[in-house]
N, C-alpha and C positions, 0 to 999 in steps of 0.2 A: 504494499499499499504506500501511497505517496502523500500521506496527510502532512500538511505543513511544509512540504518542500516548495520553496518559493521560486527556484530557477531551474532551467533545463541544463542538465550536465553535458549534453551534446555527445554522449558516449565517449568521453575523454577523461583523462586524469586531470586533477586540479592544475598542475603545471602546464599541461598541453592546452587546456581551456584558457587559462590566463594568457598564454602566448598567442593563441589564435585570436582572441578578442582584442588584444593590444595591437596586433598586426592589422586586423580588419578596421579597427578605429583609426589607425594611422592612415590607411588607404582611403577611408571615408573622408577624413579631414583634408588630405591632399587632393583628392580627385572629385570631391563633393558628391559623388554618386558611385555605388558599386552594385554589382549583381551577385547574389549569393542565394542559398536556400532560405526558405521562410523562417525556419527555426533559428538559424544563425542570425538572420536580420532582426528578429524580435529580441534575441538575447543581446545583440550589439546595440540596439536602441536603449536598453536598460543600462548598458555599460557606458555609452558615450554621452548621454544626456547630462548626467551629473558632472562630467568633465567639462562640458560646454558651459554649464552654469558656473563652475569654478572659474572659467576663463573670463567671465564678465568682470571679475575683480582682478585687475592686473597687479598683483603684488608678488613679492619674491616667494612667499609661502605658498600661494596658489600655484605658481609655476613649478615649484618643487614637488608638490603633491601631484599635479597632473604628469609631470615628468616620471614620477615613480610608477605610474600606470602605463605610459606610452613608450618611454625609452627611445625617443626619436626627436632630435632637435629641430629638424625641418618642420615636422608636424606641430611642434610646440609653437614655433614662430608663426605658422599659418593660423593656428587655433587662436592665439592671443592677439593676432593682427586683424586680418580681414574678417574672419569668422566671428570673433567677439564683437567687432564693430557692427556687423549686420544684425546680430541677435540681441543687441544691448537692450532694446525696449520690449522684447518678447518674453512673456512670463514663463515659457516652457514650451514643450512640443517642438523641438528644434529639427526633428527628423521625421520623414515620411516613409512608410513601407507600402510599396505597390506590388501586388501579386502579379506573377506572369504565368505563362504556360508551364506545364511540367517538363522537366529535363528529359531529353530523348533517351539517353542511355539507361538511367535507372528510375525514371518516372518520379524523380524528387520534385517537390513543390518549390518553385523558384520565385524570387522576389527581388525588387530593386529597393535599396534603401538609399535615401538622399537627404541632404540638408535642405530644409524647406526654403530658406531665403536665397538659395543659389540656383533655383530652377528658373532661368530666364524666360522660357516659353510660357510657363504658367503665370509668372508675374506680369507678362505683357497682356495676356488674355484677361486676367482679373482687373487690371487697370482700365482696359478698354470697355469692359462690361459695366464697370461701376460708373463711368462717365457718360455712357450712352443712354441708359434708361434708369428711371427712378421707380421704385416699387411702392405701391400704396398699401394700406392695411388690408384691403380686400384681395390682394394678390395680383391685381391687373397691372401690367406694365404701363406706365404713363411716359410717353415720349414727347419731347418738345419738338414742335414742327419748326424746321428751319425758316428763318425769315427770308423773304424774297428781297433780293438786292435791286435797288433802283439805280439804273445807270443812265445818266442823261447823255443823249447823243449830241455831239458837237457838230458844227457844220463841216469840219475837216473830215470827220468819220463818214458822214453821209456822201461826200463827194467821191470817195474812193470806191 
């Protein structure tokens, strides 16, 4: 029985699991998006989100604590630089797990895990949707009709 077991062991020893999650977190921070199995993605989310929260406070202590987990200087620079700057006002939920088709070889459930604020395609779509229509309480979209431009014709334009 698994009463009270709060995390997935991923069929690995503790040291192997720690190394796996550290390497995946480093890849996620450096590349902003990785493809892995769904179970690993869900465990990685629990592993990396507290580290991103620590990175919001740029102090020597928080850098050392995060370095004890990741063991990679480049990922620490990236995490405390651009990543912490983009997520500074976000209260949590820094990652997104998107499920994919099953893997062909062993039929494993695959997923993409990505940092939410670094998906440029989704950010463009949400900004254009927000500015184009306004929703009312009844759920109907209220669009503002574009105003017609009045262009006065000058005698020079009519002669041509």
